[in-house]
C-alpha positions, 0 to 999 in steps of 0.5 A: 353485118360485119363479123369480128371473126376472121378465119386463120386461113383465107381463100381455101373455103369451098363454101361458107356461111357468115352468121352475123354477130349476136350481142344480146343481154337478157336479164331475168327477175323474180321468176317464180312458181306459186300455188296460192289459196283462193283468198290469196290477192296481190295488191296494185303494183308496177315495175320497170320490166316486162312480165309473162304471167302463165296460169297452170291451174285454176283461175286468176283474176288480173286488173291491168290499168283498170281493166279486168282479165279472167285468166284460165289454165293455159292463158298467157298475159303479157305486162309492159313496163309500168303497167299497173296491176293487182291479182287474185283468184278468179273464182275464190279457189286455189290456182297455180301460176308461173311468173317471169320478169325480164328486160332485154336489149334486143331492138327487134324483140322490143319492137315486136313487144311494142306492137303486141297491143293485147294483155290476154292471150287465151289458150286457143290463140296462136301465141299461147299455143306456140308458147305453152310447151316452153312455159312447161319447160321453164316450170320443170326446170324451176321445179329442180331448183331448191336454194342456190341456183346452179350454172346449169340451171341458170343456163337452161333457164335463159336457153328456155326463155331465148326459145320463148322469144323465138316462138313468140316472134314466129307466132306473132308473124303468123298472126300479123302476116309478117315475114318470120325473119327480120333484119337488124339493119332495118330496125336500127334505121327505124330507131334512128328515125324514132330518136330523131322524131323524139328530138323534135319534141324536145327541140320545141322546148329548148329552142322554142320551135313552132309545132308546125316548123318547116323542119320535119320527117321529110328532112329526117329522111333526107338527113339519113339518106333515104327517101320519105316513103322508104322512111314511112314504110321502115318505121311502120314495119318495125313500130306498127305506126307511121312516123307522124302518128308516132310524133302525134303520140309523143306531143299528146304525152308531153301535152297531157304531162304538162296539163297535169301540172296545175301551176301551168296555164293552158296558154303557157302550155300552148307556148312551151309546146311551140304552138302559135296560140292557145286556139291552134293548141286546143284544136290539136289537142282535141284531134288527138284526145277527143276532148279539149285541154280544159275538158282534160284537166276537168277529168 
């Protein structure tokens, strides 16, 4: 990666290490440390940011997307944008928790978060064990804040959150048996592939291309100047699924959105998604979802 910095005198260095430019925007929202009574409860809600929720004392019962999780001291919960969740005491007694909402534009980190399919990381897990000391630090910094936050406190909070992300990456690398370092070039390539795969779905609406059109993943690889095997390998390394699996997920999502619209018939939806006929669409939907389009609607 080319750095924008040029040393004032060229050719006089004995040794040199050029660090790639780091341009990352981190936004922190609704960070709070809260101790609540046993009868306290927070209603069902969702938000567009990621959330870390860490219990320091007591026990919390979280319901995330209709699944219940009992979170005890030292346990960590990761919520993704759009996750529906509510919380209350897990045993009717007071408990203390620390919560932080965030978004970040670092593609490597976002690809990591997209691969973490767990909600609850118990205190004995590698991830909770490595992140616990950083949460303790965040709690200590938060305890020094009363009223307006100072510049020093804001920088210390951001520093601790970046340390949190670094520990998260290392812990995940250990659990998933991945190399601890990643390259922006690989992630950028994977995101280019992803964007073009999403484009395939949208093209079927705009151009009425058939779902099994000859244009596909091999063509995307050729346009990017890479082999199909490299395309598959890089995409799976970054996103945890193959390009074809991702494309199927996108098509299933679009199909379900359209099926939720009762004004559209299954036959119309089949045509909108580019299928030759309703039978072909129904077979493919059942292969993805386990039920036919009509069975999905009956649910």
